PLY file of the C-alpha trace (Angstrom):
ply
format ascii 1.0
element vertex 99
property float x
property float y
property float z
element edge 98
property int vertex1
property int vertex2
end_header
36.89 -5.71 -12.86
37.14 -9.22 -14.22
34.31 -10.03 -16.65
33.63 -13.39 -15.00
33.40 -11.76 -11.59
30.84 -9.27 -12.92
28.77 -12.07 -14.43
28.92 -14.03 -11.17
27.78 -10.98 -9.19
24.86 -10.40 -11.56
23.79 -14.02 -11.23
23.99 -13.82 -7.44
22.01 -10.57 -7.27
19.21 -11.54 -9.67
17.13 -13.47 -7.09
17.23 -10.50 -4.70
16.15 -8.12 -7.48
13.33 -10.45 -8.49
12.13 -10.72 -4.87
12.20 -6.94 -4.54
10.11 -6.57 -7.71
7.55 -9.09 -6.41
7.04 -7.23 -3.14
6.85 -3.80 -4.73
3.65 -1.85 -4.40
1.74 -0.28 -7.22
-0.12 2.72 -5.80
-2.80 4.91 -7.33
-2.76 8.47 -6.01
-5.35 9.79 -8.45
-8.84 8.93 -7.20
-10.38 9.37 -10.64
-8.31 6.30 -11.54
-8.74 4.50 -8.20
-12.56 4.67 -7.94
-13.17 2.40 -10.97
-10.71 -0.12 -9.50
-12.55 -0.02 -6.16
-15.86 -0.73 -7.91
-14.48 -3.40 -10.25
-12.67 -5.28 -7.47
-15.51 -4.97 -4.93
-13.33 -3.11 -2.44
-14.54 -1.12 0.54
-15.03 2.52 -0.40
-12.52 5.08 0.76
-15.34 6.86 2.60
-16.15 3.73 4.62
-12.49 2.99 5.34
-11.83 6.59 6.39
-14.77 6.50 8.84
-13.55 3.23 10.35
-10.03 4.61 10.71
-11.25 7.84 12.35
-13.51 5.90 14.73
-10.74 3.50 15.76
-7.83 5.89 16.02
-9.48 9.23 16.88
-7.35 11.22 14.50
-7.45 13.25 11.34
-6.81 11.58 8.00
-4.09 13.33 6.04
-3.97 11.08 2.97
-5.42 7.81 1.65
-3.88 5.92 -1.25
-5.04 2.69 -2.90
-2.20 0.24 -3.50
-1.80 -3.24 -4.87
0.59 -5.26 -2.73
1.42 -8.94 -3.04
-1.59 -9.53 -5.29
-4.16 -7.84 -3.07
-5.39 -4.30 -2.63
-4.68 -2.24 0.47
-5.35 1.31 1.57
-2.34 3.23 2.84
-3.69 5.76 5.32
-1.68 8.56 6.87
-3.31 9.87 10.05
-2.45 12.69 12.41
-3.20 11.73 15.99
-4.51 14.03 18.72
-0.90 14.50 19.84
0.04 15.81 16.36
2.12 12.78 15.38
1.71 11.19 11.97
0.87 7.50 11.97
0.81 5.30 8.85
-1.77 2.52 8.58
-2.06 -0.24 5.99
-5.57 -1.69 5.75
-6.91 -4.54 3.64
-9.15 -2.94 1.01
-11.68 -5.81 0.86
-12.06 -6.31 4.61
-10.71 -3.26 6.41
-9.91 -3.76 10.09
-11.19 -7.36 9.92
-8.73 -8.56 12.55
0 1
1 2
2 3
3 4
4 5
5 6
6 7
7 8
8 9
9 10
10 11
11 12
12 13
13 14
14 15
15 16
16 17
17 18
18 19
19 20
20 21
21 22
22 23
23 24
24 25
25 26
26 27
27 28
28 29
29 30
30 31
31 32
32 33
33 34
34 35
35 36
36 37
37 38
38 39
39 40
40 41
41 42
42 43
43 44
44 45
45 46
46 47
47 48
48 49
49 50
50 51
51 52
52 53
53 54
54 55
55 56
56 57
57 58
58 59
59 60
60 61
61 62
62 63
63 64
64 65
65 66
66 67
67 68
68 69
69 70
70 71
71 72
72 73
73 74
74 75
75 76
76 77
77 78
78 79
79 80
80 81
81 82
82 83
83 84
84 85
85 86
86 87
87 88
88 89
89 90
90 91
91 92
92 93
93 94
94 95
95 96
96 97
97 98
């Protein structure tokens, strides 16, 4: 491949790579690491968020992960509904289910 063509392709693809990096999530699966972040950032506790999710969606929580996305914290919740289907939820960690 022509060297100039490779350089041109790299230059064209850089903005897309940068955008992808900006929208990437940083998730914390280990709650011994996540709990201090929750306290420091003044986020809703996972217990409170789990109760709200169960009350609203009448399902069983399979997994909850704390993530940082676009400069804010969110909880990624995986729920199993009464019908057995898995349903992912993304909830603002400061004001869960505020809308």
